[in-house]
N, CA, C and O atoms as a GROMACS GRO file, in nm:
protein
  476
    1MET      N    1   2.956   1.250  -1.130
    1MET     CA    2   2.938   1.153  -1.249
    1MET      C    3   2.949   1.052  -1.077
    1MET      O    4   2.853   1.016  -1.009
    2ASN      N    5   3.128   1.025  -1.042
    2ASN     CA    6   3.181   0.944  -0.953
    2ASN      C    7   3.055   0.950  -0.831
    2ASN      O    8   3.000   0.847  -0.792
    3GLU      N    9   3.020   1.082  -0.779
    3GLU     CA   10   2.964   1.087  -0.657
    3GLU      C   11   2.825   1.058  -0.679
    3GLU      O   12   2.770   1.025  -0.574
    4THR      N   13   2.760   1.060  -0.767
    4THR     CA   14   2.619   0.992  -0.828
    4THR      C   15   2.626   0.781  -0.763
    4THR      O   16   2.550   0.700  -0.710
    5VAL      N   17   2.759   0.786  -0.811
    5VAL     CA   18   2.733   0.615  -0.828
    5VAL      C   19   2.742   0.582  -0.665
    5VAL      O   20   2.655   0.511  -0.615
    6LYS      N   21   2.851   0.638  -0.582
    6LYS     CA   22   2.876   0.684  -0.496
    6LYS      C   23   2.759   0.687  -0.382
    6LYS      O   24   2.795   0.665  -0.267
    7LEU      N   25   2.639   0.710  -0.403
    7LEU     CA   26   2.543   0.804  -0.334
    7LEU      C   27   2.400   0.680  -0.393
    7LEU      O   28   2.322   0.654  -0.301
    8LEU      N   29   2.373   0.619  -0.509
    8LEU     CA   30   2.343   0.462  -0.490
    8LEU      C   31   2.296   0.385  -0.363
    8LEU      O   32   2.196   0.389  -0.290
    9PRO      N   33   2.416   0.310  -0.368
    9PRO     CA   34   2.394   0.261  -0.240
    9PRO      C   35   2.312   0.300  -0.116
    9PRO      O   36   2.193   0.279  -0.096
   10THR      N   37   2.393   0.352  -0.047
   10THR     CA   38   2.365   0.483   0.036
   10THR      C   39   2.210   0.474   0.007
   10THR      O   40   2.136   0.417   0.088
   11LEU      N   41   2.169   0.524  -0.094
   11LEU     CA   42   1.997   0.578  -0.121
   11LEU      C   43   1.872   0.416  -0.136
   11LEU      O   44   1.753   0.407  -0.106
   12ALA      N   45   1.958   0.323  -0.187
   12ALA     CA   46   1.893   0.233  -0.176
   12ALA      C   47   1.872   0.117  -0.046
   12ALA      O   48   1.786   0.035  -0.013
   13ALA      N   49   1.997   0.162   0.001
   13ALA     CA   50   2.018   0.094   0.184
   13ALA      C   51   1.903   0.200   0.244
   13ALA      O   52   1.816   0.142   0.308
   14GLU      N   53   1.889   0.340   0.234
   14GLU     CA   54   1.734   0.388   0.298
   14GLU      C   55   1.643   0.363   0.226
   14GLU      O   56   1.533   0.394   0.271
   15THR      N   57   1.645   0.312   0.116
   15THR     CA   58   1.485   0.296   0.103
   15THR      C   59   1.470   0.147   0.155
   15THR      O   60   1.366   0.118   0.212
   16LEU      N   61   1.550   0.068   0.141
   16LEU     CA   62   1.527  -0.053   0.233
   16LEU      C   63   1.470  -0.046   0.347
   16LEU      O   64   1.361  -0.094   0.377
   17GLN      N   65   1.567   0.036   0.437
   17GLN     CA   66   1.552   0.004   0.548
   17GLN      C   67   1.374   0.058   0.582
   17GLN      O   68   1.294  -0.016   0.640
   18SER      N   69   1.329   0.239   0.515
   18SER     CA   70   1.237   0.265   0.486
   18SER      C   71   1.143   0.153   0.506
   18SER      O   72   1.099   0.108   0.612
   19ARG      N   73   1.117   0.110   0.370
   19ARG     CA   74   1.062   0.042   0.356
   19ARG      C   75   1.026  -0.077   0.455
   19ARG      O   76   0.910  -0.070   0.496
   20SER      N   77   1.087  -0.165   0.493
   20SER     CA   78   1.118  -0.220   0.624
   20SER      C   79   1.039  -0.214   0.730
   20SER      O   80   0.968  -0.305   0.774
   21VAL      N   81   1.053  -0.094   0.775
   21VAL     CA   82   0.988  -0.007   0.859
   21VAL      C   83   0.807   0.003   0.826
   21VAL      O   84   0.703  -0.044   0.871
   22VAL      N   85   0.839   0.070   0.748
   22VAL     CA   86   0.662   0.016   0.724
   22VAL      C   87   0.590  -0.082   0.678
   22VAL      O   88   0.469  -0.062   0.688
   23VAL      N   89   0.620  -0.178   0.633
   23VAL     CA   90   0.620  -0.346   0.618
   23VAL      C   91   0.552  -0.371   0.791
   23VAL      O   92   0.444  -0.404   0.841
   24LEU      N   93   0.694  -0.331   0.841
   24LEU     CA   94   0.676  -0.442   1.003
   24LEU      C   95   0.585  -0.363   1.098
   24LEU      O   96   0.514  -0.408   1.188
   25LEU      N   97   0.608  -0.183   1.043
   25LEU     CA   98   0.505  -0.130   1.138
   25LEU      C   99   0.329  -0.177   1.125
   25LEU      O  100   0.239  -0.159   1.207
   26SER      N  101   0.326  -0.247   0.979
   26SER     CA  102   0.217  -0.208   0.890
   26SER      C  103   0.126  -0.377   0.980
   26SER      O  104   0.005  -0.389   1.001
   27ILE      N  105   0.242  -0.486   1.015
   27ILE     CA  106   0.183  -0.615   0.993
   27ILE      C  107   0.166  -0.599   1.139
   27ILE      O  108   0.062  -0.645   1.186
   28PHE      N  109   0.251  -0.540   1.219
   28PHE     CA  110   0.228  -0.502   1.376
   28PHE      C  111   0.100  -0.461   1.390
   28PHE      O  112   0.027  -0.532   1.460
   29ALA      N  113   0.045  -0.344   1.330
   29ALA     CA  114  -0.095  -0.298   1.292
   29ALA      C  115  -0.234  -0.348   1.315
   29ALA      O  116  -0.336  -0.304   1.366
   30VAL      N  117  -0.181  -0.504   1.233
   30VAL     CA  118  -0.262  -0.598   1.207
   30VAL      C  119  -0.276  -0.680   1.299
   30VAL      O  120  -0.375  -0.748   1.325
   31ILE      N  121  -0.150  -0.672   1.364
   31ILE     CA  122  -0.174  -0.863   1.421
   31ILE      C  123  -0.223  -0.790   1.524
   31ILE      O  124  -0.311  -0.851   1.584
   32VAL      N  125  -0.192  -0.644   1.582
   32VAL     CA  126  -0.288  -0.574   1.756
   32VAL      C  127  -0.435  -0.575   1.694
   32VAL      O  128  -0.524  -0.567   1.779
   33CYS      N  129  -0.471  -0.581   1.580
   33CYS     CA  130  -0.616  -0.527   1.543
   33CYS      C  131  -0.683  -0.729   1.507
   33CYS      O  132  -0.793  -0.738   1.561
   34VAL      N  133  -0.660  -0.810   1.467
   34VAL     CA  134  -0.656  -0.934   1.477
   34VAL      C  135  -0.676  -0.986   1.607
   34VAL      O  136  -0.768  -1.065   1.629
   35VAL      N  137  -0.556  -0.928   1.741
   35VAL     CA  138  -0.612  -0.975   1.861
   35VAL      C  139  -0.712  -0.905   1.920
   35VAL      O  140  -0.827  -0.946   1.940
   36VAL      N  141  -0.668  -0.800   1.947
   36VAL     CA  142  -0.833  -0.682   1.926
   36VAL      C  143  -0.947  -0.754   1.931
   36VAL      O  144  -1.007  -0.782   2.035
   37HIS      N  145  -0.988  -0.793   1.797
   37HIS     CA  146  -1.061  -0.847   1.777
   37HIS      C  147  -1.136  -0.949   1.801
   37HIS      O  148  -1.254  -0.947   1.835
   38TYR      N  149  -1.056  -1.057   1.780
   38TYR     CA  150  -1.026  -1.189   1.891
   38TYR      C  151  -1.072  -1.191   2.086
   38TYR      O  152  -1.134  -1.285   2.135
   39GLU      N  153  -1.048  -1.128   2.128
   39GLU     CA  154  -1.074  -1.047   2.252
   39GLU      C  155  -1.178  -1.070   2.268
   39GLU      O  156  -1.230  -1.162   2.332
   40VAL      N  157  -1.257  -0.921   2.163
   40VAL     CA  158  -1.351  -0.893   2.206
   40VAL      C  159  -1.449  -1.005   2.158
   40VAL      O  160  -1.562  -1.001   2.206
   41LEU      N  161  -1.417  -1.116   2.060
   41LEU     CA  162  -1.544  -1.120   2.021
   41LEU      C  163  -1.534  -1.260   2.151
   41LEU      O  164  -1.623  -1.286   2.233
   42SER      N  165  -1.409  -1.328   2.136
   42SER     CA  166  -1.411  -1.470   2.288
   42SER      C  167  -1.512  -1.350   2.374
   42SER      O  168  -1.634  -1.358   2.372
   43THR      N  169  -1.427  -1.223   2.459
   43THR     CA  170  -1.539  -1.196   2.550
   43THR      C  171  -1.677  -1.135   2.564
   43THR      O  172  -1.749  -1.080   2.648
   44LEU      N  173  -1.677  -1.176   2.436
   44LEU     CA  174  -1.813  -1.193   2.398
   44LEU      C  175  -1.937  -1.285   2.421
   44LEU      O  176  -2.056  -1.268   2.449
   45THR      N  177  -1.873  -1.367   2.400
   45THR     CA  178  -1.928  -1.528   2.373
   45THR      C  179  -1.929  -1.536   2.554
   45THR      O  180  -2.028  -1.534   2.627
   46THR      N  181  -1.813  -1.544   2.585
   46THR     CA  182  -1.854  -1.557   2.701
   46THR      C  183  -1.930  -1.537   2.824
   46THR      O  184  -1.958  -1.611   2.918
   47TRP      N  185  -1.964  -1.377   2.788
   47TRP     CA  186  -2.045  -1.286   2.868
   47TRP      C  187  -2.235  -1.273   2.835
   47TRP      O  188  -2.331  -1.230   2.900
   48LEU      N  189  -2.219  -1.330   2.709
   48LEU     CA  190  -2.340  -1.367   2.623
   48LEU      C  191  -2.399  -1.492   2.684
   48LEU      O  192  -2.514  -1.534   2.678
   49LYS      N  193  -2.338  -1.520   2.718
   49LYS     CA  194  -2.383  -1.715   2.791
   49LYS      C  195  -2.447  -1.716   2.908
   49LYS      O  196  -2.545  -1.777   2.951
   50ARG      N  197  -2.346  -1.608   2.971
   50ARG     CA  198  -2.394  -1.605   3.154
   50ARG      C  199  -2.466  -1.512   3.118
   50ARG      O  200  -2.556  -1.518   3.201
   51VAL      N  201  -2.489  -1.429   3.052
   51VAL     CA  202  -2.662  -1.318   3.095
   51VAL      C  203  -2.725  -1.316   3.015
   51VAL      O  204  -2.719  -1.305   2.892
   52GLU      N  205  -2.830  -1.332   3.131
   52GLU     CA  206  -3.005  -1.339   3.049
   52GLU      C  207  -3.032  -1.245   2.973
   52GLU      O  208  -3.011  -1.134   3.022
   53LEU      N  209  -3.083  -1.245   2.843
   53LEU     CA  210  -3.120  -1.138   2.690
   53LEU      C  211  -3.199  -1.164   2.666
   53LEU      O  212  -3.207  -1.282   2.634
   54ARG      N  213  -3.335  -1.075   2.658
   54ARG     CA  214  -3.380  -1.106   2.485
   54ARG      C  215  -3.329  -1.100   2.416
   54ARG      O  216  -3.234  -1.022   2.413
   55PRO      N  217  -3.368  -1.203   2.289
   55PRO     CA  218  -3.240  -1.207   2.159
   55PRO      C  219  -3.228  -1.103   2.114
   55PRO      O  220  -3.116  -1.063   2.081
   56ARG      N  221  -3.323  -1.038   2.102
   56ARG     CA  222  -3.381  -0.881   2.053
   56ARG      C  223  -3.186  -0.777   2.095
   56ARG      O  224  -3.094  -0.736   2.024
   57SER      N  225  -3.215  -0.777   2.234
   57SER     CA  226  -3.113  -0.740   2.351
   57SER      C  227  -2.940  -0.765   2.286
   57SER      O  228  -2.842  -0.691   2.279
   58ARG      N  229  -2.968  -0.920   2.244
   58ARG     CA  230  -2.898  -0.986   2.269
   58ARG      C  231  -2.824  -0.975   2.147
   58ARG      O  232  -2.712  -1.024   2.152
   59ILE      N  233  -2.868  -0.911   2.012
   59ILE     CA  234  -2.808  -0.899   1.879
   59ILE      C  235  -2.783  -0.792   1.886
   59ILE      O  236  -2.673  -0.777   1.832
   60LEU      N  237  -2.835  -0.664   1.936
   60LEU     CA  238  -2.819  -0.536   1.973
   60LEU      C  239  -2.658  -0.530   2.030
   60LEU      O  240  -2.558  -0.482   1.976
   61VAL      N  241  -2.676  -0.601   2.165
   61VAL     CA  242  -2.520  -0.627   2.257
   61VAL      C  243  -2.375  -0.597   2.142
   61VAL      O  244  -2.281  -0.518   2.126
   62LEU      N  245  -2.446  -0.738   2.074
   62LEU     CA  246  -2.334  -0.768   2.003
   62LEU      C  247  -2.265  -0.716   1.864
   62LEU      O  248  -2.151  -0.734   1.820
   63ILE      N  249  -2.411  -0.621   1.796
   63ILE     CA  250  -2.374  -0.507   1.701
   63ILE      C  251  -2.289  -0.455   1.776
   63ILE      O  252  -2.170  -0.487   1.780
   64PHE      N  253  -2.358  -0.345   1.862
   64PHE     CA  254  -2.254  -0.271   1.905
   64PHE      C  255  -2.080  -0.227   1.933
   64PHE      O  256  -2.007  -0.133   1.901
   65ALA      N  257  -2.062  -0.385   2.031
   65ALA     CA  258  -1.939  -0.395   2.080
   65ALA      C  259  -1.916  -0.428   1.962
   65ALA      O  260  -1.846  -0.329   1.938
   66ILE      N  261  -1.916  -0.510   1.822
   66ILE     CA  262  -1.852  -0.504   1.706
   66ILE      C  263  -1.833  -0.389   1.614
   66ILE      O  264  -1.750  -0.374   1.524
   67LEU      N  265  -1.939  -0.304   1.660
   67LEU     CA  266  -1.910  -0.181   1.624
   67LEU      C  267  -1.778  -0.076   1.713
   67LEU      O  268  -1.701   0.017   1.691
   68PHE      N  269  -1.802  -0.130   1.778
   68PHE     CA  270  -1.720  -0.056   1.870
   68PHE      C  271  -1.579  -0.073   1.814
   68PHE      O  272  -1.501   0.021   1.794
   69THR      N  273  -1.560  -0.173   1.794
   69THR     CA  274  -1.404  -0.257   1.829
   69THR      C  275  -1.419  -0.246   1.678
   69THR      O  276  -1.307  -0.283   1.644
   70HIS      N  277  -1.469  -0.225   1.592
   70HIS     CA  278  -1.407  -0.183   1.424
   70HIS      C  279  -1.380   0.011   1.430
   70HIS      O  280  -1.308   0.073   1.352
   71VAL      N  281  -1.438   0.055   1.516
   71VAL     CA  282  -1.376   0.199   1.587
   71VAL      C  283  -1.246   0.197   1.621
   71VAL      O  284  -1.160   0.277   1.584
   72VAL      N  285  -1.227   0.079   1.710
   72VAL     CA  286  -1.122   0.065   1.780
   72VAL      C  287  -0.999   0.013   1.674
   72VAL      O  288  -0.888   0.040   1.720
   73GLU      N  289  -0.996  -0.032   1.586
   73GLU     CA  290  -0.913  -0.106   1.501
   73GLU      C  291  -0.936   0.062   1.401
   73GLU      O  292  -0.825   0.115   1.400
   74ILE      N  293  -0.994   0.112   1.358
   74ILE     CA  294  -0.953   0.183   1.259
   74ILE      C  295  -0.790   0.316   1.303
   74ILE      O  296  -0.691   0.362   1.247
   75TRP      N  297  -0.878   0.323   1.469
   75TRP     CA  298  -0.767   0.452   1.548
   75TRP      C  299  -0.607   0.345   1.570
   75TRP      O  300  -0.495   0.389   1.594
   76ILE      N  301  -0.634   0.246   1.558
   76ILE     CA  302  -0.512   0.180   1.554
   76ILE      C  303  -0.419   0.210   1.410
   76ILE      O  304  -0.308   0.259   1.386
   77PHE      N  305  -0.556   0.136   1.310
   77PHE     CA  306  -0.466   0.197   1.184
   77PHE      C  307  -0.419   0.358   1.144
   77PHE      O  308  -0.321   0.404   1.085
   78GLY      N  309  -0.527   0.410   1.200
   78GLY     CA  310  -0.465   0.589   1.183
   78GLY      C  311  -0.334   0.616   1.275
   78GLY      O  312  -0.231   0.658   1.222
   79LEU      N  313  -0.341   0.591   1.406
   79LEU     CA  314  -0.214   0.615   1.478
   79LEU      C  315  -0.109   0.542   1.371
   79LEU      O  316  -0.036   0.628   1.322
   80THR      N  317  -0.086   0.434   1.330
   80THR     CA  318   0.033   0.363   1.245
   80THR      C  319   0.030   0.485   1.130
   80THR      O  320   0.126   0.554   1.097
   81PHE      N  321  -0.086   0.493   1.086
   81PHE     CA  322  -0.055   0.574   0.959
   81PHE      C  323   0.018   0.738   0.979
   81PHE      O  324   0.097   0.803   0.911
   82PHE      N  325  -0.049   0.761   1.098
   82PHE     CA  326  -0.007   0.889   1.136
   82PHE      C  327   0.154   0.849   1.211
   82PHE      O  328   0.243   0.930   1.188
   83ALA      N  329   0.180   0.758   1.276
   83ALA     CA  330   0.347   0.725   1.294
   83ALA      C  331   0.482   0.709   1.163
   83ALA      O  332   0.604   0.715   1.162
   84LEU      N  333   0.363   0.683   1.056
   84LEU     CA  334   0.453   0.675   0.926
   84LEU      C  335   0.508   0.829   0.897
   84LEU      O  336   0.618   0.885   0.906
   85ILE      N  337   0.358   0.871   0.855
   85ILE     CA  338   0.378   1.017   0.803
   85ILE      C  339   0.423   1.117   0.907
   85ILE      O  340   0.408   1.235   0.877
   86SER      N  341   0.456   1.099   0.979
   86SER     CA  342   0.545   1.198   1.112
   86SER      C  343   0.692   1.213   1.055
   86SER      O  344   0.762   1.312   1.035
   87GLY      N  345   0.708   1.101   1.039
   87GLY     CA  346   0.847   1.071   1.018
   87GLY      C  347   0.919   1.034   0.924
   87GLY      O  348   0.855   1.000   0.825
   88GLU      N  349   1.025   1.028   0.916
   88GLU     CA  350   1.119   1.083   0.775
   88GLU      C  351   1.136   1.002   0.688
   88GLU      O  352   1.206   0.912   0.736
   89GLY      N  353   1.097   0.968   0.520
   89GLY     CA  354   1.159   0.879   0.452
   89GLY      C  355   0.999   0.767   0.452
   89GLY      O  356   1.009   0.680   0.365
   90HIS      N  357   0.879   0.761   0.525
   90HIS     CA  358   0.831   0.672   0.512
   90HIS      C  359   0.719   0.724   0.383
   90HIS      O  360   0.630   0.644   0.352
   91GLY      N  361   0.724   0.821   0.330
   91GLY     CA  362   0.604   0.867   0.226
   91GLY      C  363   0.529   0.981   0.301
   91GLY      O  364   0.562   1.028   0.410
   92ALA      N  365   0.418   1.020   0.222
   92ALA     CA  366   0.338   1.120   0.282
   92ALA      C  367   0.248   1.119   0.187
   92ALA      O  368   0.241   1.045   0.089
   93LEU      N  369   0.167   1.216   0.224
   93LEU     CA  370   0.051   1.233   0.145
   93LEU      C  371   0.041   1.391   0.098
   93LEU      O  372   0.057   1.480   0.182
   94VAL      N  373   0.010   1.423  -0.054
   94VAL     CA  374  -0.011   1.526  -0.059
   94VAL      C  375  -0.117   1.623  -0.047
   94VAL      O  376  -0.227   1.611  -0.102
   95ALA      N  377  -0.067   1.755   0.052
   95ALA     CA  378  -0.208   1.827   0.106
   95ALA      C  379  -0.232   1.950   0.083
   95ALA      O  380  -0.120   1.996   0.058
   96ALA      N  381  -0.342   2.071   0.072
   96ALA     CA  382  -0.275   2.178   0.056
   96ALA      C  383  -0.292   2.227   0.207
   96ALA      O  384  -0.326   2.343   0.233
   97TYR      N  385  -0.255   2.089   0.347
   97TYR     CA  386  -0.238   2.198   0.474
   97TYR      C  387  -0.135   2.104   0.555
   97TYR      O  388  -0.051   2.074   0.470
   98PRO      N  389  -0.106   2.053   0.656
   98PRO     CA  390  -0.022   1.993   0.729
   98PRO      C  391  -0.173   1.847   0.770
   98PRO      O  392  -0.292   1.867   0.790
   99ILE      N  393  -0.084   1.694   0.768
   99ILE     CA  394  -0.230   1.655   0.787
   99ILE      C  395  -0.211   1.595   0.906
   99ILE      O  396  -0.119   1.514   0.916
  100GLY      N  397  -0.282   1.619   1.001
  100GLY     CA  398  -0.318   1.608   1.158
  100GLY      C  399  -0.326   1.442   1.185
  100GLY      O  400  -0.318   1.352   1.101
  101LEU      N  401  -0.344   1.432   1.328
  101LEU     CA  402  -0.411   1.298   1.376
  101LEU      C  403  -0.526   1.263   1.272
  101LEU      O  404  -0.536   1.181   1.181
  102LEU      N  405  -0.624   1.379   1.332
  102LEU     CA  406  -0.813   1.318   1.315
  102LEU      C  407  -0.762   1.336   1.106
  102LEU      O  408  -0.843   1.288   1.027
  103ASP      N  409  -0.658   1.391   1.059
  103ASP     CA  410  -0.716   1.347   0.971
  103ASP      C  411  -0.626   1.201   0.888
  103ASP      O  412  -0.632   1.144   0.779
  104SER      N  413  -0.554   1.192   1.004
  104SER     CA  414  -0.465   1.028   0.950
  104SER      C  415  -0.607   0.889   1.000
  104SER      O  416  -0.602   0.774   0.955
  105ILE      N  417  -0.706   0.932   1.084
  105ILE     CA  418  -0.770   0.846   1.120
  105ILE      C  419  -0.916   0.864   1.021
  105ILE      O  420  -0.985   0.765   0.995
  106TYR      N  421  -0.937   0.952   0.989
  106TYR     CA  422  -1.049   1.020   0.871
  106TYR      C  423  -1.006   0.873   0.771
  106TYR      O  424  -1.068   0.767   0.760
  107PHE      N  425  -0.873   0.916   0.705
  107PHE     CA  426  -0.814   0.838   0.583
  107PHE      C  427  -0.845   0.670   0.669
  107PHE      O  428  -0.894   0.578   0.604
  108SER      N  429  -0.818   0.657   0.775
  108SER     CA  430  -0.794   0.480   0.789
  108SER      C  431  -0.979   0.483   0.772
  108SER      O  432  -1.058   0.418   0.705
  109ALA      N  433  -0.988   0.555   0.836
  109ALA     CA  434  -1.174   0.518   0.805
  109ALA      C  435  -1.202   0.475   0.667
  109ALA      O  436  -1.234   0.363   0.625
  110VAL      N  437  -1.185   0.579   0.608
  110VAL     CA  438  -1.180   0.581   0.455
  110VAL      C  439  -1.178   0.454   0.434
  110VAL      O  440  -1.279   0.386   0.418
  111CYS      N  441  -1.037   0.406   0.434
  111CYS     CA  442  -1.006   0.289   0.384
  111CYS      C  443  -1.037   0.153   0.445
  111CYS      O  444  -1.030   0.043   0.392
  112PHE      N  445  -1.073   0.185   0.568
  112PHE     CA  446  -1.144   0.038   0.675
  112PHE      C  447  -1.275   0.016   0.580
  112PHE      O  448  -1.306  -0.094   0.535
  113THR      N  449  -1.329   0.108   0.563
  113THR     CA  450  -1.479   0.102   0.549
  113THR      C  451  -1.510   0.083   0.375
  113THR      O  452  -1.625   0.105   0.334
  114THR      N  453  -1.377   0.033   0.258
  114THR     CA  454  -1.440   0.066   0.144
  114THR      C  455  -1.444   0.163   0.118
  114THR      O  456  -1.382   0.175   0.012
  115LEU      N  457  -1.476   0.240   0.144
  115LEU     CA  458  -1.598   0.386   0.089
  115LEU      C  459  -1.530   0.399  -0.038
  115LEU      O  460  -1.586   0.364  -0.142
  116GLY      N  461  -1.374   0.462  -0.035
  116GLY     CA  462  -1.351   0.545  -0.124
  116GLY      C  463  -1.317   0.638  -0.209
  116GLY      O  464  -1.288   0.641  -0.329
  117LEU      N  465  -1.329   0.730  -0.104
  117LEU     CA  466  -1.402   0.855  -0.139
  117LEU      C  467  -1.324   0.923  -0.233
  117LEU      O  468  -1.392   0.984  -0.317
  118GLY      N  469  -1.226   0.930  -0.244
  118GLY     CA  470  -1.060   0.976  -0.359
  118GLY      C  471  -1.078   1.170  -0.274
  118GLY      O  472  -1.109   1.284  -0.307
  119ASP      N  473  -1.030   1.087  -0.150
  119ASP     CA  474  -0.956   1.221  -0.058
  119ASP      C  475  -0.816   1.268  -0.071
  119ASP      O  476  -0.776   1.362  -0.002
   0.00000   0.00000   0.00000
């Protein structure tokens, strides 16, 4: 009984530390994605002002550039998620097989696109 009482503060400190790591990495991933998104949109705005394109081509360039940016952001979140589940004490997903990097990217894409497939 006495050992259980001694373990509780240690367990609480480990849980707090683990949650802090998750929160900090999540905040970092969001900041990186916001900066990437801003830089791409800023560069596109500058570039599209200088280049002469037909309106239809201009819109297509814009759409594909933003789509590519979203793919990069999905990978940023997927890599962050994979880093967290690869380490000890940051949570896990239950699966019939070990979760790899591409599984993490897939999970990130499902969450990012709000498909909610329930996988």
